[in-house]
C-alpha positions in Angstrom: 104.3 100.5 62.9 102.7 97.3 61.5 102.8 93.3 62.6 101.0 90.0 62.4 97.5 89.8 63.1 96.6 86.4 64.6 93.0 85.2 64.1 91.5 84.0 67.2 88.8 81.4 67.7 86.3 84.2 68.1 87.2 86.0 64.9 86.8 82.4 63.1 83.2 82.1 64.6 82.5 85.4 63.1 83.8 84.4 59.6 80.8 82.9 57.4 81.7 79.8 55.7 82.6 80.3 51.9 81.2 77.6 49.7 83.5 75.2 47.9 82.4 76.7 44.5 83.5 80.2 45.6 86.7 78.7 47.0 87.4 76.8 43.7 86.2 79.9 41.6 89.2 82.1 43.3 92.8 81.1 43.0 93.9 81.0 46.8 97.5 81.9 45.8 96.6 84.9 43.8 94.1 86.0 46.3 96.8 86.0 48.9 98.9 87.8 46.8 96.6 90.3 46.4 95.8 90.9 50.0 99.9 90.7 50.6 100.2 93.4 47.9 98.0 95.6 50.0 100.0 95.5 53.3 103.3 95.7 50.9 101.9 99.2 50.0 101.0 100.1 53.7 104.7 98.9 54.6 106.2 101.3 52.0 103.9 104.3 53.1 104.7 103.8 56.7 108.5 103.2 56.7 109.7 104.9 53.4 109.2 108.4 54.9 112.1 107.6 57.3 114.6 107.0 54.6 113.7 110.0 52.5 113.3 112.4 55.3 116.3 114.6 54.2 115.1 114.7 50.6 111.5 115.9 51.5 112.6 118.4 54.3 115.0 119.9 51.3 112.3 119.9 48.8 109.6 121.5 51.1 112.0 124.0 52.8 111.3 123.0 56.2 113.6 122.0 59.0 114.1 118.1 60.2 111.9 118.4 63.3 109.0 119.7 61.0 109.8 116.8 58.7 109.3 114.5 61.4 105.6 115.7 61.4 105.4 113.9 58.1 105.8 110.7 59.7 103.8 111.4 62.8 100.8 112.6 60.6 100.4 109.3 59.0 100.9 107.6 62.3 98.2 109.6 64.1 95.7 108.8 61.1 96.5 105.0 61.8 95.8 105.7 65.3 92.3 107.3 65.0 91.4 105.3 61.8 92.1 101.8 63.1 89.6 101.5 65.9 87.1 104.0 64.3 86.7 102.4 61.1 86.5 98.9 62.7 83.5 99.7 64.9 81.6 101.9 62.3 82.2 99.4 59.5 81.5 96.3 61.5 78.5 95.2 59.5 79.8 95.8 56.0 80.6 92.8 53.7 84.3 91.9 54.0 85.4 92.5 50.3 83.6 95.6 49.8 85.2 96.9 53.0 88.6 96.1 52.1 88.3 97.6 48.8 86.6 100.8 50.2 89.7 101.1 52.7 92.0 101.0 49.9 90.0 103.5 48.0 90.7 105.9 51.0 94.4 105.0 51.1 94.5 106.1 47.3 92.8 109.5 47.9 95.4 110.2 50.6 98.1 109.4 48.7 96.9 111.3 45.6 96.4 114.1 47.9 99.9 113.9 49.2 101.4 113.4 45.7 99.9 116.6 44.4 100.1 118.8 47.8 101.7 122.0 46.8 102.1 123.0 50.6 103.3 121.5 53.7 100.1 121.7 55.2 98.2 119.9 52.5 100.9 117.3 52.7 100.3 116.6 56.3 96.5 116.4 55.6 97.1 113.8 52.9 99.5 111.9 55.3 96.9 111.8 58.0 94.2 110.6 55.5 96.5 107.9 54.1 96.9 106.6 57.6 93.2 106.2 58.4 92.5 102.9 56.6 95.9 101.5 57.9 94.7 99.2 60.9 91.3 98.5 59.5 92.7 97.3 56.1 95.2 94.8 57.9 92.3 93.3 60.1 89.9 93.1 57.2 92.6 91.4 54.9 93.4 88.8 57.5 89.7 87.8 57.9 89.2 87.9 54.3 92.2 85.2 54.0 90.9 83.3 56.8 87.6 83.0 55.2 89.1 81.5 51.9 91.1 78.8 53.8 88.8 78.1 56.5 89.4 77.8 60.4 92.1 75.1 60.4 94.6 77.3 58.6 93.3 80.8 59.8 96.5 81.9 61.6 98.8 80.8 58.5 96.5 82.6 56.1 97.0 85.7 58.4 100.9 85.4 58.3 100.7 84.9 54.5 98.9 88.3 54.2 101.6 89.9 56.4 104.3 88.8 54.2 103.9 91.9 52.3 105.1 94.1 55.2 108.1 92.0 55.5 109.0 92.2 51.8 108.3 96.0 52.1 111.0 96.7 54.8 113.5 94.3 53.2 113.0 95.0 49.4 110.3 97.8 49.0 111.7 100.6 51.2 115.4 100.2 49.9 114.2 100.4 46.2 111.8 103.3 46.9 114.5 105.0 49.0 116.9 104.6 45.9 114.1 106.0 43.4 113.6 109.0 45.9 117.0 109.9 46.1 117.6 109.8 42.5 114.2 110.9 40.8 112.4 112.7 43.8 111.0 111.8 47.4 107.6 111.6 46.1 108.2 108.6 44.1 107.3 106.8 47.3 103.9 108.1 47.3 103.3 107.2 43.7 104.5 103.5 44.3 102.5 103.0 47.2 99.3 104.5 45.3 99.9 102.2 42.1 100.3 99.3 44.5 96.9 99.9 46.3 95.2 100.6 43.0 96.6 97.0 41.7 95.6 95.3 45.0 91.7 96.8 44.7 91.6 95.5 41.2 92.8 92.0 42.1 90.7 91.7 45.1 87.5 92.4 43.2 88.3 89.8 40.4 89.7 86.9 42.4 88.0 87.1 46.0 84.3 86.2 46.4 82.1 88.3 48.8 82.0 87.5 52.4 79.2 88.8 54.5 79.9 89.2 58.2 78.6 86.8 60.7 75.3 87.6 62.5 77.1 88.1 65.9 79.2 90.9 64.6 78.0 94.2 66.1 79.2 97.5 67.2 78.2 97.0 70.6 80.0 94.0 70.9 83.2 95.6 69.4 82.8 98.7 71.8 82.3 96.4 74.9 86.1 95.8 74.7 86.8 99.5 75.7 85.8 98.7 79.3 88.7 96.4 80.0 91.3 97.9 82.2 93.9 95.2 81.1 93.2 96.2 77.3 94.2 99.8 78.1 97.1 98.9 80.2 98.2 96.8 77.3 98.0 99.5 75.0 100.2 101.9 77.3 102.8 99.4 77.2 102.9 99.0 73.6 103.0 102.9 73.2 105.6 103.3 75.7 107.9 100.3 74.5 107.7 101.2 70.8 108.0 104.9 71.0 111.8 104.0 71.9 112.3 102.3 68.6 110.3 104.9 66.5 112.6 107.6 68.0 115.5 106.1 66.4 114.2 104.9 63.0 112.2 108.1 62.3 115.7 109.8 62.0 117.8 106.9 60.9 118.7 108.5 57.7 120.4 111.8 58.9 122.0 109.8 61.8 123.6 107.2 59.7 124.7 109.8 56.7 125.6 112.8 58.9 127.0 111.0 62.4 128.1 107.7 61.3 129.5 108.7 57.9 127.5 106.5 55.7 127.6 107.5 52.2 124.0 108.4 51.1 124.2 106.1 48.1 124.5 103.3 50.6 121.6 104.1 52.6 119.0 101.8 50.8 121.4 98.9 51.7 121.5 99.9 55.4 117.9 100.0 55.3 117.6 96.5 53.9 119.6 95.4 56.8 117.2 96.9 59.1 114.5 95.2 57.1 116.2 91.7 57.5 116.6 92.4 61.1 112.7 93.0 61.4 112.0 89.9 59.6 114.1 87.8 62.0 112.8 89.4 64.9 109.2 88.8 63.8 109.9 85.0 63.3 111.8 84.8 66.7 109.1 86.7 68.7 106.5 84.4 67.1 108.3 81.2 68.3 109.0 82.8 71.7 105.3 84.1 72.2 104.1 80.6 72.0 106.2 79.8 75.1 105.3 82.9 77.1 103.5 86.0 75.8 104.7 88.5 78.6 108.0 86.7 79.0 108.8 87.6 75.5 107.6 91.2 76.0 109.7 91.8 78.9 112.9 90.0 77.4 112.4 91.9 74.0 111.8 95.1 75.6 115.0 94.6 77.7 117.2 93.9 74.6 115.5 96.8 72.7 116.6 99.3 75.7 120.2 98.2 75.6 120.4 98.2 71.9 119.0 101.8 71.9 121.4 103.1 74.6 124.5 101.6 72.9 123.5 103.2 69.5 123.2 106.3 71.2 126.9 106.0 72.4 128.4 104.7 69.4 126.4 106.3 66.5 129.7 108.0 65.3 131.3 104.5 64.6 129.5 103.3 61.4 130.2 99.4 62.0 128.8 99.6 65.4 125.8 101.9 64.5 124.7 99.2 61.8 125.1 96.6 64.5 123.1 98.1 67.2 120.5 99.3 64.3 120.1 95.9 63.4 119.6 94.6 67.0 116.8 97.4 67.6 115.1 95.9 64.4 115.3 92.6 65.8 114.4 93.1 69.4 111.6 95.8 68.3 110.0 93.3 65.9 110.3 90.6 68.2 107.9 92.5 70.5 105.4 92.8 67.8 103.6 89.4 67.8 103.6 88.9 71.6 102.1 92.3 72.2 99.3 91.5 69.6 98.5 88.4 71.2 98.4 89.9 74.6 96.0 92.7 73.5 93.7 90.3 71.7 93.7 88.1 74.7 92.5 91.2 76.8 89.4 91.3 74.8 88.8 88.0 73.1 85.1 88.8 72.5 85.8 92.0 70.5 88.7 90.7 68.3 88.1 93.2 65.5 88.6 96.4 67.7 91.4 94.8 69.8 93.3 94.0 66.7 92.8 97.4 65.4 93.8 99.1 68.7 96.9 97.1 68.6 98.0 98.9 65.2 96.7 102.3 66.6 99.0 101.6 69.8 102.1 100.9 67.6 101.4 103.9 65.4 100.8 106.1 68.4 104.1 105.0 69.4 105.4 105.9 65.7 104.0 109.4 66.3 105.4 110.1 69.6 108.8 108.7 68.7 109.1 110.9 65.6 107.7 114.1 67.6 109.8 113.5 70.9 112.7 112.8 68.6 112.3 115.8 66.3 111.8 117.9 69.6 115.2 116.7 71.0 117.0 117.6 67.9 115.4 120.8 67.4 116.6 122.3 71.0 120.0 121.2 69.8 120.6 118.0 71.8 122.1 116.4 68.3 121.1 113.4 66.3 122.2 110.8 68.9 119.6 112.3 71.3 116.4 110.4 69.9 118.1 106.8 70.5 118.8 108.0 73.9 115.4 109.0 74.7 114.3 105.8 73.1 116.3 103.7 75.4 114.8 105.5 78.4 111.4 104.8 77.1 112.3 101.2 76.6 113.5 101.0 80.4 110.1 102.2 81.4 108.5 99.6 79.2 110.8 97.1 80.6 109.6 97.7 83.8 106.0 97.7 83.1 106.3 94.4 81.4 108.2 92.7 84.3 105.5 94.0 86.7 102.8 92.6 84.4 104.5 89.1 84.3 105.1 88.9 88.2 101.4 89.6 88.7 100.6 87.2 86.2 102.6 84.5 87.8 101.1 85.6 91.3 97.5 85.2 89.9 98.4 81.9 88.5 100.1 80.7 91.9 97.1 81.8 93.7 94.6 79.8 91.6 96.9 76.6 91.6 
């Protein structure tokens, strides 16, 4: 799963100043558009497979639980690639790095698009996921370098607008294309968007060398933080519940709730709007209390998933609780991202990348466990029930962290 990537003060100190001539030489609006187009391509790749899962399963001659592995393969690639690429490429000039990551993304999509077998398709999906987190972090840093430290968070949010547009517009449109002309159209659209992104970045964004303080050692030092690993575990547990539902949302809505397949793109657009609302709401609430927002949103997510599992055969209620899952799930995203970065402020690149890794590991686990319970005959409502139980565990963890935080604050005060 993808989310806002706030730029910390430490990140800003690692962004070299870009000269005024360079800033004037690049149109800021076009530069941000280019970077946002890359996040749009990532959003299509990550989420469109869920809406086209039935078409992919039928085309490949596999069962639904195997189809869920197409979701998991991409997510696992993102899990591995985010921290790994962020560390080994820490000293590479920013623009070159981002374009190279897009090249890896294109290569993975080309393999997926042309793959004649299920095994090669899985390999292509894994390869496509590798640059996921590193691109989002690198694009945010590029944008921050263009506007300067005073607007660094705003610049990052502009880049992430592409993810929101992907969920509201891109995923429904690509789902419609896939239903009518073949599910691999999704791969072609994402590949084309990535190619255009790379060309635009090369044309309109100046080179940005990394700061002298950036090093592999500093980034790796974050891995010694127990708080960081506990925060990662919380993100994995909490978000696996949401993805257990969303990975199989197409068959649940069409086969259990009775939604006409032609209406599925509109249902996905509703879910996307819920995610946009949740992202905005979560960001505002996290400014008041990071862990308080995590605990509250996790509790609402738990209730929404459990209610969805009980009402999935009633279409209006299924759509209502599906939307609440999108709102509450995405409300978690900015708060959890801030929490992870706060756990390792001296290593913002790897902590930011690990955030994306945690969300995508949750994506992989959710899709895999959801497919497993469907495979043993528990029915299409079982993944959301399992997801609700995962969110219950996450709520307990978040509440415990919040209580411990307030106890430490009271002891200091």
